[in-house]
C-alpha positions as YAML, in Angstrom:
chain: A
units: angstrom
residues:
- id: 1
  name: MET
  ca: [16.26, 8.11, -21.57]
- id: 2
  name: GLN
  ca: [18.68, 5.72, -20.78]
- id: 3
  name: ASN
  ca: [21.96, 5.91, -19.49]
- id: 4
  name: ALA
  ca: [24.96, 5.65, -21.96]
- id: 5
  name: ASP
  ca: [27.12, 3.66, -20.13]
- id: 6
  name: PRO
  ca: [25.72, -0.31, -19.34]
- id: 7
  name: ILE
  ca: [25.07, -1.69, -15.99]
- id: 8
  name: ARG
  ca: [27.86, -3.47, -15.24]
- id: 9
  name: VAL
  ca: [26.68, -6.21, -13.28]
- id: 10
  name: MET
  ca: [28.25, -9.04, -11.34]
- id: 11
  name: CYS
  ca: [26.58, -12.22, -9.64]
- id: 12
  name: VAL
  ca: [27.67, -13.94, -6.52]
- id: 13
  name: ASP
  ca: [26.68, -16.99, -5.96]
- id: 14
  name: ASP
  ca: [27.44, -20.75, -5.21]
- id: 15
  name: HIS
  ca: [24.28, -22.34, -7.28]
- id: 16
  name: PRO
  ca: [24.60, -22.40, -11.19]
- id: 17
  name: LEU
  ca: [21.35, -22.08, -11.56]
- id: 18
  name: VAL
  ca: [20.66, -19.05, -10.05]
- id: 19
  name: ARG
  ca: [23.46, -17.59, -11.76]
- id: 20
  name: ASP
  ca: [22.22, -18.81, -15.02]
- id: 21
  name: GLY
  ca: [19.40, -17.36, -14.19]
- id: 22
  name: VAL
  ca: [20.34, -13.95, -13.36]
- id: 23
  name: ARG
  ca: [22.65, -14.19, -16.57]
- id: 24
  name: PHE
  ca: [19.24, -14.68, -18.75]
- id: 25
  name: ALA
  ca: [17.66, -12.17, -17.13]
- id: 26
  name: LEU
  ca: [20.27, -9.78, -17.69]
- id: 27
  name: HIS
  ca: [20.94, -10.75, -21.39]
- id: 28
  name: GLN
  ca: [17.38, -9.72, -22.33]
- id: 29
  name: GLU
  ca: [18.46, -6.26, -21.43]
- id: 30
  name: ASN
  ca: [19.68, -3.61, -23.81]
- id: 31
  name: ASP
  ca: [21.11, -1.35, -20.51]
- id: 32
  name: MET
  ca: [22.62, -4.16, -18.68]
- id: 33
  name: GLN
  ca: [25.96, -6.62, -19.13]
- id: 34
  name: LEU
  ca: [27.18, -9.26, -16.87]
- id: 35
  name: VAL
  ca: [30.86, -9.08, -16.35]
- id: 36
  name: ALA
  ca: [31.87, -10.93, -13.12]
- id: 37
  name: GLU
  ca: [30.49, -14.25, -11.50]
- id: 38
  name: ALA
  ca: [31.71, -15.41, -8.41]
- id: 39
  name: THR
  ca: [30.51, -18.62, -6.47]
- id: 40
  name: ASN
  ca: [31.63, -17.10, -2.71]
- id: 41
  name: GLY
  ca: [32.30, -14.36, -0.77]
- id: 42
  name: LEU
  ca: [36.48, -14.52, -1.49]
- id: 43
  name: GLU
  ca: [36.12, -15.02, -5.25]
- id: 44
  name: SER
  ca: [33.71, -11.78, -5.16]
- id: 45
  name: LEU
  ca: [36.27, -9.93, -3.94]
- id: 46
  name: ALA
  ca: [38.79, -10.59, -6.40]
- id: 47
  name: ALA
  ca: [36.37, -9.99, -8.98]
- id: 48
  name: PHE
  ca: [35.54, -6.86, -7.79]
- id: 49
  name: ARG
  ca: [38.69, -5.38, -8.03]
- id: 50
  name: LYS
  ca: [39.26, -7.04, -11.23]
- id: 51
  name: PHE
  ca: [35.68, -5.46, -13.05]
- id: 52
  name: MET
  ca: [34.52, -3.09, -11.16]
- id: 53
  name: PRO
  ca: [31.07, -3.73, -11.48]
- id: 54
  name: THR
  ca: [28.07, -1.08, -11.18]
- id: 55
  name: ILE
  ca: [26.10, -3.19, -9.10]
- id: 56
  name: THR
  ca: [27.04, -6.56, -7.44]
- id: 57
  name: LEU
  ca: [24.15, -8.98, -6.53]
- id: 58
  name: MET
  ca: [25.19, -11.08, -3.55]
- id: 59
  name: ASP
  ca: [23.83, -14.56, -2.25]
- id: 60
  name: VAL
  ca: [24.11, -14.63, 1.71]
- id: 61
  name: SER
  ca: [25.03, -18.13, 2.58]
- id: 62
  name: MET
  ca: [28.13, -19.52, 0.57]
- id: 63
  name: PRO
  ca: [30.98, -21.27, 1.82]
- id: 64
  name: LEU
  ca: [34.47, -19.70, 2.75]
- id: 65
  name: MET
  ca: [32.79, -16.10, 3.27]
- id: 66
  name: ASP
  ca: [29.35, -15.54, 3.32]
- id: 67
  name: GLY
  ca: [27.68, -12.98, 1.68]
- id: 68
  name: LEU
  ca: [27.61, -10.65, 4.44]
- id: 69
  name: ASP
  ca: [30.98, -10.78, 5.26]
- id: 70
  name: ALA
  ca: [31.69, -10.29, 1.95]
- id: 71
  name: THR
  ca: [29.66, -6.97, 1.68]
- id: 72
  name: ALA
  ca: [31.76, -5.53, 3.97]
- id: 73
  name: ALA
  ca: [35.01, -6.30, 2.68]
- id: 74
  name: ILE
  ca: [33.96, -5.06, -0.57]
- id: 75
  name: ARG
  ca: [32.78, -1.78, 0.92]
- id: 76
  name: GLU
  ca: [35.70, -1.69, 3.35]
- id: 77
  name: GLU
  ca: [38.08, -1.01, -0.04]
- id: 78
  name: PHE
  ca: [35.19, 0.40, -2.10]
- id: 79
  name: PRO
  ca: [32.90, 2.12, -0.48]
- id: 80
  name: GLN
  ca: [30.42, 3.55, -3.44]
- id: 81
  name: ALA
  ca: [29.93, 0.12, -4.38]
- id: 82
  name: LYS
  ca: [26.58, -1.10, -4.59]
- id: 83
  name: ILE
  ca: [25.28, -4.23, -3.57]
- id: 84
  name: VAL
  ca: [22.42, -5.97, -3.75]
- id: 85
  name: ILE
  ca: [21.60, -8.88, -1.66]
- id: 86
  name: LEU
  ca: [19.99, -12.24, -3.56]
- id: 87
  name: THR
  ca: [18.98, -14.41, -1.21]
- id: 88
  name: ARG
  ca: [16.09, -17.62, -0.34]
- id: 89
  name: TYR
  ca: [16.15, -15.89, 3.37]
- id: 90
  name: ALA
  ca: [13.70, -13.67, 4.66]
- id: 91
  name: GLY
  ca: [14.81, -13.18, 8.25]
- id: 92
  name: ASP
  ca: [15.05, -9.66, 9.89]
- id: 93
  name: ILE
  ca: [18.13, -10.38, 11.22]
- id: 94
  name: LYS
  ca: [20.50, -11.11, 8.21]
- id: 95
  name: ALA
  ca: [18.82, -7.93, 6.29]
- id: 96
  name: THR
  ca: [18.94, -5.45, 9.02]
- id: 97
  name: ARG
  ca: [22.85, -6.51, 9.28]
- id: 98
  name: ALA
  ca: [23.00, -6.32, 5.13]
- id: 99
  name: PHE
  ca: [21.86, -2.51, 5.38]
- id: 100
  name: LYS
  ca: [23.75, -1.43, 8.13]
- id: 101
  name: LEU
  ca: [26.76, -2.67, 6.17]
- id: 102
  name: GLY
  ca: [25.68, -0.35, 3.31]
- id: 103
  name: ALA
  ca: [23.68, -3.26, 0.65]
- id: 104
  name: VAL
  ca: [21.35, -1.04, -1.10]
- id: 105
  name: GLY
  ca: [18.49, -4.22, -1.42]
- id: 106
  name: TYR
  ca: [17.77, -7.18, -0.33]
- id: 107
  name: LEU
  ca: [15.86, -9.37, -2.54]
- id: 108
  name: LEU
  ca: [14.10, -12.55, -2.22]
- id: 109
  name: LYS
  ca: [14.81, -15.24, -4.62]
- id: 110
  name: GLY
  ca: [12.10, -16.58, -6.89]
- id: 111
  name: LEU
  ca: [10.90, -12.70, -7.73]
- id: 112
  name: SER
  ca: [10.38, -11.85, -11.50]
- id: 113
  name: ARG
  ca: [12.77, -11.16, -14.39]
- id: 114
  name: ARG
  ca: [11.01, -8.05, -14.36]
- id: 115
  name: GLU
  ca: [11.41, -7.17, -10.41]
- id: 116
  name: LEU
  ca: [15.12, -8.49, -10.85]
- id: 117
  name: VAL
  ca: [16.17, -5.67, -13.60]
- id: 118
  name: ASP
  ca: [13.84, -2.96, -12.18]
- id: 119
  name: ALA
  ca: [15.74, -3.34, -8.72]
- id: 120
  name: ILE
  ca: [19.07, -3.17, -10.43]
- id: 121
  name: ARG
  ca: [18.00, -0.32, -11.95]
- id: 122
  name: ALA
  ca: [16.75, 1.44, -9.26]
- id: 123
  name: ALA
  ca: [20.27, 0.51, -7.13]
- id: 124
  name: ARG
  ca: [22.14, 2.31, -9.90]
- id: 125
  name: SER
  ca: [19.86, 5.36, -8.93]
- id: 126
  name: GLY
  ca: [20.24, 4.51, -5.39]
- id: 127
  name: ILE
  ca: [16.83, 3.83, -4.83]
- id: 128
  name: ARG
  ca: [16.55, 0.79, -1.75]
- id: 129
  name: ARG
  ca: [14.41, -2.10, -2.52]
- id: 130
  name: ILE
  ca: [13.22, -4.05, -0.07]
- id: 131
  name: PRO
  ca: [10.09, -6.38, 0.03]
- id: 132
  name: MET
  ca: [7.19, -5.88, 1.92]
- id: 133
  name: GLU
  ca: [7.36, -8.60, 4.25]
- id: 134
  name: ILE
  ca: [11.14, -8.27, 4.87]
- id: 135
  name: ALA
  ca: [10.22, -4.54, 5.63]
- id: 136
  name: SER
  ca: [7.31, -5.62, 7.87]
- id: 137
  name: ASN
  ca: [9.77, -8.02, 10.07]
- id: 138
  name: ILE
  ca: [12.21, -5.07, 10.40]
- id: 139
  name: ALA
  ca: [9.52, -2.61, 11.60]
- id: 140
  name: GLU
  ca: [8.30, -5.30, 14.06]
- id: 141
  name: HIS
  ca: [11.31, -6.30, 15.70]
- id: 142
  name: VAL
  ca: [13.57, -2.58, 15.37]
- id: 143
  name: SER
  ca: [12.85, -2.00, 19.08]
- id: 144
  name: ALA
  ca: [13.34, -5.32, 20.61]
- id: 145
  name: ASP
  ca: [16.73, -6.96, 22.26]
- id: 146
  name: HIS
  ca: [18.85, -8.57, 20.37]
- id: 147
  name: LEU
  ca: [20.18, -11.78, 21.82]
- id: 148
  name: SER
  ca: [24.02, -11.63, 23.19]
- id: 149
  name: GLU
  ca: [26.43, -13.92, 21.18]
- id: 150
  name: ARG
  ca: [26.25, -16.53, 24.55]
- id: 151
  name: GLU
  ca: [22.61, -16.59, 24.31]
- id: 152
  name: ILE
  ca: [22.99, -17.37, 20.73]
- id: 153
  name: GLU
  ca: [25.20, -20.06, 21.32]
- id: 154
  name: VAL
  ca: [23.37, -21.37, 24.05]
- id: 155
  name: LEU
  ca: [20.34, -21.47, 21.84]
- id: 156
  name: ARG
  ca: [22.12, -23.19, 19.20]
- id: 157
  name: GLU
  ca: [22.83, -25.98, 20.49]
- id: 158
  name: VAL
  ca: [19.44, -26.49, 22.00]
- id: 159
  name: ALA
  ca: [18.20, -26.17, 18.58]
- id: 160
  name: GLY
  ca: [20.88, -28.50, 18.01]
- id: 161
  name: GLY
  ca: [18.83, -31.19, 20.77]
- id: 162
  name: CYS
  ca: [21.13, -30.34, 23.47]
- id: 163
  name: ALA
  ca: [19.69, -30.63, 27.00]
- id: 164
  name: ASN
  ca: [21.00, -28.22, 29.20]
- id: 165
  name: LYS
  ca: [23.64, -30.15, 31.31]
- id: 166
  name: ILE
  ca: [24.82, -31.14, 27.74]
- id: 167
  name: VAL
  ca: [24.51, -27.32, 26.57]
- id: 168
  name: ALA
  ca: [26.67, -26.22, 30.09]
- id: 169
  name: GLU
  ca: [29.03, -29.18, 29.08]
- id: 170
  name: ARG
  ca: [29.91, -28.04, 25.54]
- id: 171
  name: LEU
  ca: [29.97, -24.33, 26.40]
- id: 172
  name: LEU
  ca: [32.16, -24.79, 29.86]
- id: 173
  name: ILE
  ca: [29.33, -22.88, 31.41]
- id: 174
  name: SER
  ca: [27.31, -24.55, 34.59]
- id: 175
  name: GLU
  ca: [23.96, -25.71, 34.33]
- id: 176
  name: ASP
  ca: [22.40, -22.66, 36.12]
- id: 177
  name: THR
  ca: [23.73, -19.98, 33.67]
- id: 178
  name: VAL
  ca: [22.42, -21.85, 31.08]
- id: 179
  name: LYS
  ca: [18.82, -21.71, 32.74]
- id: 180
  name: GLY
  ca: [19.69, -18.27, 33.38]
- id: 181
  name: HIS
  ca: [20.55, -17.87, 29.79]
- id: 182
  name: MET
  ca: [17.28, -19.94, 28.17]
- id: 183
  name: LYS
  ca: [15.08, -17.64, 30.55]
- id: 184
  name: SER
  ca: [16.78, -14.36, 29.17]
- id: 185
  name: ILE
  ca: [16.11, -15.84, 25.58]
- id: 186
  name: LEU
  ca: [12.23, -17.07, 26.11]
- id: 187
  name: ALA
  ca: [11.95, -13.47, 27.15]
- id: 188
  name: LYS
  ca: [13.65, -11.62, 24.59]
- id: 189
  name: LEU
  ca: [12.10, -13.32, 21.27]
- id: 190
  name: GLN
  ca: [8.40, -13.56, 23.86]
- id: 191
  name: ALA
  ca: [8.85, -17.51, 23.30]
- id: 192
  name: ASN
  ca: [6.54, -20.00, 24.76]
- id: 193
  name: ASP
  ca: [9.33, -22.49, 25.04]
- id: 194
  name: ARG
  ca: [12.12, -23.88, 24.36]
- id: 195
  name: THR
  ca: [10.82, -25.36, 21.01]
- id: 196
  name: HIS
  ca: [9.19, -22.03, 20.05]
- id: 197
  name: ALA
  ca: [12.49, -20.15, 20.96]
- id: 198
  name: VAL
  ca: [14.49, -22.41, 18.61]
- id: 199
  name: MET
  ca: [11.64, -21.57, 15.78]
- id: 200
  name: ILE
  ca: [11.43, -17.36, 16.55]
- id: 201
  name: GLY
  ca: [15.74, -18.13, 16.39]
- id: 202
  name: LEU
  ca: [15.21, -19.48, 12.61]
- id: 203
  name: LYS
  ca: [12.60, -17.30, 11.41]
- id: 204
  name: ARG
  ca: [14.59, -14.31, 12.53]
- id: 205
  name: GLY
  ca: [18.22, -15.06, 11.86]
- id: 206
  name: PHE
  ca: [20.18, -15.68, 14.98]
- id: 207
  name: LEU
  ca: [20.52, -19.23, 13.93]
- id: 208
  name: GLY
  ca: [21.82, -18.92, 10.00]
- id: 209
  name: CYS
  ca: [20.07, -19.11, 7.29]
- id: 210
  name: PHE
  ca: [16.87, -21.09, 6.92]
- id: 211
  name: GLU
  ca: [15.92, -22.14, 3.29]
- id: 212
  name: THR
  ca: [13.62, -23.44, 1.61]
- id: 213
  name: SER
  ca: [14.10, -26.37, -0.95]
- id: 214
  name: GLY
  ca: [14.19, -25.39, -4.55]
- id: 215
  name: GLU
  ca: [15.82, -23.82, -6.59]
- id: 216
  name: SER
  ca: [14.97, -20.32, -8.00]
- id: 217
  name: TYR
  ca: [14.60, -18.81, -11.74]
...
């Protein structure tokens, strides 16, 4: 038996095609209604206050305010808000942070319409949905040491092709300090070299979103 009240959904994504896809998917369901759309995190907070959706589908990478910061802001004001992350990004670091912020789901774009609407219904019931590949990544790294903010800054500069001397100049630290940070980074990420460390950093989300080409839906 379906709930009498429809599931009120808000879609937050800066890509029009994604919002169009979600709108089409929900239009096929008798128990769901798309009540609001937003193109960035700041808009999502204002829209949430106005429309009070049952479920919010939240992208991660957006201008002005990203999806994780928006999730934190919404749940700080509305602790019972049910937010499902819908993203192309599969790194475990952002997924872990999303769940720590109280997200009730973490879905990858490209999923089928049926998977999407099933996940929305599950979220309404408080059931967490997470793809197996992401769950496996989180389990694999749950006990791993995280990089410090300074180590992330160093690795980000290295990812941009900077030598240790340039990294030191940009971060206003000594070259020996940079070398020390790189040694720690390689150990924590179990990387073979700098290039390998950058690849791991991208995959796990230390360096931001790593998205594949192509639109969803």
